[in-house]
C-alpha positions as CSV (number, residue, x, y, z in Angstrom):
1,M,-5.1,18.6,12.8
2,I,-4.3,15.4,10.8
3,D,-2.7,12.1,11.5
4,K,-0.3,11.9,8.5
5,P,0.3,8.4,7.1
6,A,3.8,7.2,6.5
7,G,4.9,7.4,2.9
8,I,3.1,10.7,2.2
9,A,5.3,13.9,1.7
10,S,4.6,17.0,3.7
11,Q,5.5,19.0,0.7
12,A,5.8,17.8,-2.9
13,A,9.4,17.3,-4.0
14,D,8.2,17.2,-7.6
15,P,6.0,20.1,-8.6
16,A,4.8,18.1,-11.6
17,H,3.3,15.6,-9.3
18,P,1.8,17.5,-6.3
19,D,0.8,14.5,-4.2
20,D,1.6,15.9,-0.8
21,V,-0.5,16.4,2.3
22,V,-1.5,19.9,1.3
23,A,-2.6,18.8,-2.2
24,R,-4.7,15.9,-0.7
25,L,-6.4,18.2,1.9
26,K,-7.2,20.8,-0.7
27,A,-8.7,18.0,-2.9
28,F,-11.2,17.5,0.0
29,G,-12.3,21.1,-0.2
30,E,-9.9,23.1,2.1
31,P,-9.6,26.4,0.3
32,Y,-6.7,27.6,2.4
33,L,-4.0,25.9,4.5
34,G,-1.2,27.6,6.4
35,V,1.7,25.2,6.7
36,H,3.8,25.5,9.9
37,Q,5.7,22.2,10.2
38,R,7.1,19.4,8.2
39,L,7.4,15.7,8.8
40,D,9.7,13.4,6.8
41,Q,7.8,11.5,4.1
42,D,8.2,8.2,5.9
43,T,7.3,9.6,9.4
44,S,3.7,9.4,10.5
45,G,1.8,11.4,13.0
46,V,0.1,14.6,14.0
47,M,0.4,17.8,12.0
48,V,-1.3,21.2,12.5
49,F,-2.4,23.7,9.8
50,T,-4.2,27.0,10.0
51,R,-7.4,27.4,8.0
52,A,-7.4,31.2,8.1
53,R,-4.5,33.6,7.3
54,E,-5.1,35.7,10.3
55,H,-4.0,32.9,12.7
56,N,-0.7,32.3,10.9
57,A,1.3,34.9,12.9
58,A,0.3,33.6,16.3
59,L,1.1,30.0,15.5
60,A,4.3,30.8,13.6
61,A,5.6,32.8,16.6
62,Q,5.2,29.8,18.8
63,F,7.1,27.5,16.4
64,E,9.9,30.1,16.0
65,G,10.0,30.7,19.8
66,R,10.2,27.0,20.6
67,R,6.9,27.2,22.5
68,V,5.4,24.2,20.6
69,E,5.9,20.9,22.4
70,K,6.5,18.0,19.9
71,R,6.6,14.4,21.2
72,Y,7.7,11.6,19.0
73,L,7.8,7.8,19.4
74,A,10.7,5.7,17.9
75,C,11.5,2.0,17.9
76,V,15.2,1.2,18.2
77,S,17.6,-1.7,18.7
78,R,20.4,-1.8,21.2
79,W,19.3,1.0,23.5
80,P,21.5,0.9,26.7
81,K,19.8,-0.6,29.7
82,N,21.1,2.0,32.1
83,K,19.7,5.0,30.1
84,D,16.0,5.2,30.8
85,S,16.2,9.0,30.5
86,V,18.8,11.1,28.7
87,T,19.2,14.3,26.8
88,L,21.1,14.3,23.5
89,R,22.9,17.5,22.7
90,E,25.1,18.0,19.6
91,H,25.7,20.4,16.8
92,L,24.4,19.2,13.4
93,V,25.2,20.5,9.9
94,S,22.6,20.4,7.1
95,E,23.3,20.4,3.4
96,K,21.5,23.7,3.0
97,D,23.1,25.4,5.9
98,K,26.8,24.5,6.5
99,K,26.9,26.3,9.8
100,P,26.6,23.9,12.8
101,K,23.4,24.3,14.8
102,L,22.6,22.9,18.2
103,A,20.1,20.0,18.3
104,V,18.5,19.0,21.6
105,T,16.4,15.9,22.0
106,H,15.1,14.5,25.3
107,V,14.8,10.8,25.3
108,R,12.8,8.5,27.7
109,V,12.3,4.8,27.4
110,R,8.6,3.9,27.3
111,K,8.8,0.2,26.8
112,R,11.5,-2.5,26.4
113,H,11.4,-6.0,24.8
114,G,14.7,-7.7,24.8
115,A,17.2,-5.6,23.0
116,R,14.5,-3.5,21.4
117,A,13.0,-0.3,22.9
118,L,10.2,2.1,22.3
119,L,11.5,5.6,23.0
120,E,9.6,8.9,23.6
121,L,11.4,11.9,22.2
122,V,10.8,15.5,23.0
123,L,12.4,17.7,20.3
124,E,13.5,21.0,21.9
125,T,14.9,22.2,18.5
126,G,13.8,21.4,15.0
127,R,16.8,20.4,12.8
128,M,16.5,18.4,9.6
129,H,16.3,14.7,10.5
130,Q,17.2,15.6,14.0
131,A,15.8,12.5,15.8
132,R,17.1,10.2,13.2
133,V,20.6,11.6,13.1
134,Q,21.0,11.8,16.9
135,L,19.7,8.3,17.6
136,A,22.1,7.0,14.9
137,H,24.9,8.9,16.5
138,A,23.9,7.2,19.8
139,Q,24.4,3.8,18.1
140,A,20.6,3.2,18.1
141,P,19.3,4.1,14.7
142,I,15.6,4.0,14.3
143,A,14.2,0.8,12.9
144,G,13.4,1.0,9.2
145,D,15.7,4.0,8.7
146,V,17.6,2.9,5.6
147,L,19.5,6.2,5.4
148,Y,21.0,5.9,8.9
149,G,21.5,2.2,9.2
150,G,18.4,1.1,11.1
151,E,17.3,-2.5,11.6
152,Y,14.8,-3.8,9.0
153,A,11.2,-2.8,9.6
154,P,8.2,-2.6,7.2
155,R,8.4,1.3,7.5
156,L,10.4,4.0,9.3
157,L,9.3,3.5,12.9
158,L,9.1,7.2,13.8
159,H,5.8,8.7,14.7
160,A,4.9,12.3,15.7
161,Q,2.6,11.3,18.6
162,S,1.5,14.7,19.9
163,I,1.8,18.4,19.6
164,G,1.0,21.1,22.1
165,F,0.6,24.8,21.7
166,E,-1.5,27.8,22.6
167,H,-4.6,27.9,20.6
168,P,-4.6,31.1,18.4
169,V,-8.2,31.9,19.2
170,S,-9.0,30.6,22.7
171,K,-5.4,31.3,24.0
172,K,-5.7,28.0,26.0
173,R,-3.0,25.4,26.0
174,V,-4.1,22.5,23.8
175,T,-2.5,19.2,23.0
176,F,-3.5,16.9,20.1
177,S,-2.4,13.2,19.9
178,A,-2.3,10.6,17.1
179,P,-2.7,6.9,17.9
180,V,0.4,4.7,18.0
181,P,0.7,2.8,14.6
182,R,0.1,-0.9,14.9
183,E,3.5,-1.7,13.3
184,F,5.3,-0.3,16.4
185,E,4.0,-2.9,18.9
186,A,4.4,-5.7,16.4
187,W,8.0,-4.9,15.7
188,L,8.8,-4.3,19.4
189,S,7.4,-7.7,20.4
190,G,9.2,-9.5,17.6
191,A,5.9,-10.5,15.9
192,P,5.9,-10.9,12.1
193,A,7.3,-7.7,10.5
194,D,4.0,-6.6,9.2
195,D,0.4,-7.5,8.8
196,L,-0.8,-7.9,5.2
197,A,-3.8,-5.5,5.5
198,G,-1.5,-2.8,6.8
199,A,1.1,-3.2,4.1
200,L,-1.6,-3.1,1.4
201,E,-3.2,-0.1,3.0
202,R,0.1,1.8,3.0
203,A,0.8,0.9,-0.6
204,A,-2.6,2.2,-1.6
205,L,-2.1,5.4,0.3
206,R,1.2,6.0,-1.5
207,R,-0.6,5.8,-4.9
208,Y,-3.5,8.0,-3.7
209,A,-3.1,10.6,-6.6
210,L,-2.6,7.9,-9.2
211,G,-5.7,6.1,-8.0
212,R,-7.8,9.3,-8.6
213,S,-6.1,10.5,-11.8
214,A,-8.3,11.2,-14.8
215,T,-5.3,10.8,-17.1
216,D,-3.6,7.7,-15.7
217,T,-5.7,4.6,-15.1
218,A,-2.8,2.0,-15.1
219,F,-0.2,2.0,-12.4
220,R,1.7,-0.2,-10.0
221,L,-0.2,-0.6,-6.7
222,V,2.3,-2.9,-4.8
223,H,6.0,-3.2,-5.7
224,A,7.3,-6.2,-3.8
225,E,10.1,-5.5,-1.3
226,G,9.8,-1.7,-1.9
227,D,6.3,-1.9,-0.3
228,G,7.3,-4.4,2.4
229,L,5.7,-7.3,0.5
230,P,8.4,-9.5,-1.0
231,G,7.2,-11.8,-3.8
232,L,4.1,-9.7,-4.6
233,V,3.5,-7.3,-7.4
234,V,0.1,-5.8,-8.0
235,D,-0.8,-3.7,-11.0
236,A,-4.0,-1.7,-11.4
237,Y,-5.7,-1.4,-14.8
238,G,-8.8,0.7,-14.5
239,D,-11.2,-1.0,-12.1
240,H,-9.3,-4.3,-12.2
241,V,-6.0,-5.5,-10.7
242,V,-3.4,-8.1,-11.6
243,A,-1.6,-9.8,-8.7
244,E,1.7,-11.4,-9.6
245,F,3.3,-13.9,-7.2
246,S,6.4,-16.0,-7.4
247,L,5.5,-19.5,-8.2
248,E,7.3,-20.7,-5.0
249,S,5.1,-18.5,-2.7
250,E,2.7,-20.3,-0.3
251,A,-0.8,-20.9,-1.7
252,A,-2.4,-19.9,1.7
253,W,-0.7,-16.5,1.6
254,R,-1.7,-16.0,-2.0
255,E,-5.3,-16.6,-1.0
256,Q,-5.1,-14.0,1.8
257,V,-3.7,-11.4,-0.6
258,L,-6.4,-12.1,-3.1
259,D,-9.1,-11.8,-0.4
260,H,-7.7,-8.5,0.8
261,L,-7.5,-7.1,-2.8
262,S,-11.1,-8.1,-3.4
263,E,-12.2,-6.4,-0.1
264,M,-10.5,-3.2,-1.3
265,G,-13.2,-2.9,-3.9
266,W,-11.7,-3.8,-7.2
267,D,-14.1,-5.2,-9.8
268,G,-11.9,-8.1,-10.6
269,V,-8.6,-9.7,-9.5
270,Y,-6.4,-11.6,-11.9
271,V,-3.5,-13.8,-11.0
272,K,-0.1,-14.5,-12.6
273,L,2.4,-17.0,-11.1
274,R,5.9,-16.2,-12.3
275,P,8.7,-18.9,-12.2
276,R,12.2,-17.8,-11.3
277,Q,13.2,-18.0,-15.0
278,S,10.0,-17.1,-16.8
279,N,12.1,-16.3,-19.9
280,T,12.7,-20.0,-20.4
281,L,9.0,-20.8,-20.7
282,V,7.9,-22.0,-24.1
283,D,4.3,-21.1,-23.4
284,T,3.6,-18.1,-21.2
285,R,-0.1,-18.5,-21.6
286,R,-0.4,-21.7,-19.5
287,D,-3.7,-21.6,-17.5
288,D,-2.0,-22.9,-14.4
289,L,0.3,-19.9,-14.4
290,A,-2.0,-17.2,-15.8
291,P,-5.7,-18.1,-15.7
292,R,-7.7,-16.4,-18.3
293,A,-10.6,-15.6,-15.9
294,P,-10.3,-13.5,-12.8
295,V,-10.0,-15.4,-9.5
296,R,-12.1,-12.8,-7.7
297,G,-14.9,-10.6,-9.1
298,V,-15.9,-10.1,-12.7
299,A,-13.9,-10.3,-15.9
300,A,-12.5,-7.2,-17.7
301,P,-13.1,-6.9,-21.5
302,D,-10.8,-9.0,-23.6
303,E,-9.2,-5.8,-24.7
304,L,-9.3,-3.3,-21.8
305,P,-8.7,0.4,-22.6
306,V,-6.4,2.2,-20.1
307,L,-4.9,5.7,-20.1
308,E,-1.3,6.8,-19.4
309,G,-0.7,10.5,-19.4
310,G,-4.0,10.8,-21.3
311,V,-2.8,8.5,-24.1
312,P,-5.0,5.4,-24.6
313,Y,-3.6,1.9,-24.7
314,L,-5.1,-1.6,-25.0
315,V,-4.3,-4.3,-22.5
316,R,-5.3,-8.0,-22.0
317,L,-5.4,-9.1,-18.4
318,G,-6.1,-12.7,-19.0
319,D,-3.6,-13.3,-21.9
320,G,-0.6,-15.0,-20.4
321,L,2.0,-13.6,-18.0
322,S,2.1,-10.2,-19.7
323,T,-0.7,-7.7,-20.2
324,G,0.6,-5.9,-23.2
325,I,2.2,-2.9,-21.4
326,F,5.1,-2.6,-19.0
327,L,4.1,-0.1,-16.4
328,D,7.6,0.6,-15.2
329,Q,8.2,2.4,-18.5
330,R,5.5,4.9,-17.8
331,E,7.9,7.8,-17.3
332,N,10.1,6.8,-20.2
333,R,7.1,6.8,-22.5
334,A,6.3,10.3,-21.3
335,R,9.9,11.3,-22.1
336,V,9.6,9.8,-25.6
337,R,6.4,11.7,-26.1
338,A,8.0,14.9,-25.1
339,L,11.1,14.3,-27.3
340,A,9.5,12.9,-30.4
341,G,8.1,15.9,-32.2
342,G,9.1,15.8,-35.8
343,L,11.7,13.0,-35.2
344,R,12.4,9.7,-37.0
345,V,11.9,7.1,-34.4
346,V,12.8,3.4,-34.1
347,N,11.3,1.2,-31.5
348,L,13.3,-2.0,-31.2
349,F,11.9,-5.1,-29.3
350,S,8.7,-3.2,-29.6
351,Y,6.4,-5.9,-28.3
352,T,2.9,-4.3,-28.6
353,C,4.3,-1.0,-29.6
354,A,3.6,1.1,-26.4
355,F,6.6,3.3,-27.1
356,S,5.5,3.6,-30.7
357,V,2.2,5.0,-29.5
358,A,3.9,7.4,-27.2
359,A,6.2,8.6,-30.1
360,A,3.2,9.0,-32.4
361,A,1.3,10.9,-29.7
362,G,4.3,13.2,-29.4
363,G,4.2,14.0,-33.2
364,A,7.0,11.8,-34.5
365,S,7.4,12.1,-38.3
366,T,7.9,8.4,-38.7
367,V,7.9,5.4,-36.3
368,A,9.4,2.0,-37.2
369,S,8.4,-0.8,-34.8
370,V,10.7,-3.9,-34.8
371,D,9.9,-7.2,-33.0
372,A,10.4,-10.8,-33.7
373,S,6.7,-11.6,-33.1
374,M,4.2,-10.7,-35.8
375,V,1.4,-11.3,-33.3
376,A,2.8,-8.6,-31.0
377,L,3.1,-6.2,-33.9
378,E,-0.5,-6.8,-34.9
379,R,-1.4,-5.8,-31.4
380,G,0.8,-2.8,-31.8
381,R,-1.0,-1.7,-34.9
382,A,-4.3,-2.1,-33.1
383,N,-2.9,0.1,-30.3
384,L,-2.1,2.8,-32.7
385,I,-5.5,2.6,-34.4
386,H,-7.2,2.6,-31.0
387,A,-5.4,5.8,-30.1
388,G,-6.3,7.4,-33.4
389,L,-2.6,7.8,-34.3
390,F,-2.0,5.3,-37.1
391,R,-1.0,6.6,-40.5
392,N,0.2,4.3,-43.3
393,E,2.9,6.7,-44.5
394,A,4.3,7.3,-41.0
395,H,4.2,3.8,-39.4
396,S,6.1,0.7,-40.4
397,F,6.2,-2.8,-38.7
398,H,9.1,-5.2,-39.1
399,A,8.7,-8.8,-37.9
400,E,12.3,-9.8,-37.6
401,D,15.3,-10.1,-35.3
402,A,16.5,-6.6,-34.2
403,F,20.2,-7.4,-35.0
404,A,19.3,-8.3,-38.5
405,W,17.1,-5.2,-39.0
406,L,19.8,-2.9,-37.7
407,A,22.4,-4.5,-39.9
408,R,20.3,-3.9,-43.0
409,A,19.4,-0.3,-41.9
410,E,23.2,0.4,-41.5
411,R,24.0,-1.1,-45.0
412,R,21.3,1.2,-46.5
413,A,22.7,4.2,-44.6
414,Q,19.3,4.8,-42.9
415,K,19.4,7.4,-40.1
416,Y,17.1,8.0,-37.2
417,D,16.8,10.7,-34.5
418,L,15.7,8.5,-31.6
419,V,16.2,4.8,-31.1
420,I,14.4,3.0,-28.2
421,L,16.2,-0.1,-27.0
422,D,14.4,-2.2,-24.4
423,P,15.3,-5.8,-24.9
424,P,14.4,-8.7,-22.6
425,S,17.2,-9.9,-20.4
426,Y,17.3,-13.1,-22.4
427,S,15.8,-13.9,-25.8
428,K,16.2,-16.4,-28.6
429,T,15.1,-16.1,-32.2
430,R,15.9,-18.2,-35.3
431,A,18.8,-15.8,-36.1
432,R,20.5,-15.7,-32.7
433,R,20.5,-15.8,-28.9
434,F,20.7,-12.7,-26.8
435,V,21.9,-12.4,-23.2
436,A,21.9,-8.8,-22.0
437,A,24.8,-9.2,-19.6
438,D,27.0,-10.3,-22.5
439,D,25.5,-8.9,-25.7
440,Y,24.3,-5.4,-24.8
441,P,27.5,-3.6,-26.0
442,E,27.1,-5.2,-29.4
443,L,23.4,-4.3,-29.6
444,A,24.0,-0.7,-28.4
445,A,26.8,-0.3,-31.0
446,K,24.5,-1.4,-33.8
447,A,21.7,0.9,-32.6
448,L,24.1,3.8,-32.3
449,S,25.3,3.2,-35.9
450,V,21.8,4.2,-37.3
451,I,21.4,7.3,-35.1
452,D,22.0,10.7,-36.9
453,R,24.2,13.4,-35.5
454,G,22.8,14.9,-32.3
455,G,20.3,12.0,-32.0
456,R,19.5,10.0,-28.9
457,L,19.4,6.4,-27.7
458,L,17.0,5.4,-24.9
459,A,18.6,2.2,-23.6
460,C,16.9,0.1,-20.9
461,T,17.5,-3.2,-19.2
462,N,15.6,-5.1,-16.4
463,H,18.4,-7.6,-15.9
464,R,18.8,-7.7,-12.1
465,G,22.4,-8.8,-12.4
466,I,23.4,-5.5,-14.2
467,S,23.9,-2.6,-11.9
468,R,23.4,1.0,-13.0
469,G,27.2,1.5,-13.0
470,R,27.8,-1.6,-15.1
471,F,25.0,-0.7,-17.5
472,R,26.7,2.7,-18.2
473,K,29.9,0.8,-18.9
474,L,28.2,-1.6,-21.3
475,L,26.8,1.4,-23.2
476,A,30.1,3.2,-23.2
477,K,31.7,0.1,-24.6
478,G,29.1,0.0,-27.3
479,A,29.6,3.6,-28.2
480,E,33.3,3.1,-28.5
481,S,32.8,0.1,-30.7
482,A,30.5,2.1,-33.0
483,G,32.9,5.0,-33.1
484,R,30.3,7.4,-31.7
485,A,31.2,10.2,-29.3
486,V,28.7,10.5,-26.4
487,L,27.8,14.1,-25.6
488,Q,25.6,13.1,-22.6
489,M,24.7,9.9,-20.7
490,K,21.9,10.5,-18.3
491,D,20.4,8.0,-15.8
492,L,16.6,8.1,-15.7
493,P,14.6,7.3,-12.6
494,L,11.7,4.8,-12.3
495,P,8.1,6.0,-11.8
496,R,7.4,7.1,-8.3
497,E,5.2,4.1,-7.6
498,F,8.2,1.7,-7.9
499,P,10.0,2.2,-4.5
500,Q,13.2,0.3,-4.0
501,A,13.9,-2.2,-1.2
502,P,16.5,-0.9,1.3
503,G,19.9,-0.9,-0.3
504,A,18.7,-2.4,-3.5
505,E,19.3,-1.2,-7.1
506,P,16.2,-0.5,-9.2
507,H,15.2,-3.6,-11.2
508,M,15.1,-1.5,-14.4
509,K,17.9,0.7,-15.5
510,S,17.3,3.4,-18.1
511,V,19.9,5.7,-19.7
512,L,19.4,8.4,-22.3
513,L,22.4,8.9,-24.5
514,T,23.0,11.9,-26.8
515,V,25.6,11.4,-29.5
516,A,27.7,13.8,-31.6
């Protein structure tokens, strides 16, 4: 029996990243586990497994014969005052099975606080999202249920409190219960939406596999609203973390966060304070915004080696607002690595050349790195050397404006197989000013003009004012302007440790275009 935390999948949706309950239990030495039930990823609570194959049949028969009693707790708004006990019966249709099936849920009010109520649910049947769908149909969606319109909560407030069945060996009726999560009482009473320690604990649990990976030692630990902590981003680099706050956040709250991070056992904690418009800063290395020394614990090396998919990179945790690698591009770098074999690659706005390292690791024949900053390119060269991938004949570095470099490459009829385009939302060089919302079609057109037939453009933007749909339209406009036919335009997801806030678009949009 386990008490599954919220945010952990019962079964891995992505076989390439088996970070589900079963994988975690097996990592602790369980040689065999018979799986007999599922809980939604965001539902917490009690689950039962068999540890020997010979007991599967007895337990499975009870689940199939509806002889297992499952009790849940759910927090809802607007539950009618005259319905302290009710049975919900309706036919539900799932995506997998289009045939309507009867769903029966017995509801009893356990506690009320104003318009809010804590409900006890006994599920007689076991349909997909049964409790969530039926309560939503009853005009009382579960708090934190983004899919079915629930009121805001720091998590889905649905908890499998107990399960009862006949023990396969003793044949006695047994019941196992899991404690009520602390978030339920806090939400019910109208207390602050979440306690800081709980939110950080849930965020860490979601990154369990990344935190124990031998091939990935840099990842996002806390992703602001997506983890129920608006205004806070925490990135892990080996045994150190970098906490990024909005400059407007309260100093007392920041100190609490830093104390909690230190108590979690990190060797050192660095701080970045980011203004609303950090792109307008002349000096991003100001000590009042990004202290060079950690504010908790011990310092990391000036150049700290980290791994991403087994590929080594160098980062600097105390060198301004940026560390030298953008962790939200982790999956895109893996894609570049997978695509780059034998290709001619261009990395525009390359910064410290993380994409160039990924392309080289994937076996690219040549990699051209273009950035307006010579200092950034020197760090990029050091990155390639550190990874053991630098070759004079294969790698070139161009310290100039990307528009000017593309124009010259087009005049010289230079062609490439893969172009990586990840510009800042705003930038200004001696040559020109760039605003993603206005100038991305022109930039995409120039990039597409140097791509050979059948080649690809990986285009990205972190401009929060550009939606996924609008970004695709900007790229389509650029392709039309360049006279290039697009064979495929594919949206790419963010890494799994970047959950989105309810109803929000991802902060970074990525599209892979293939042209004729």
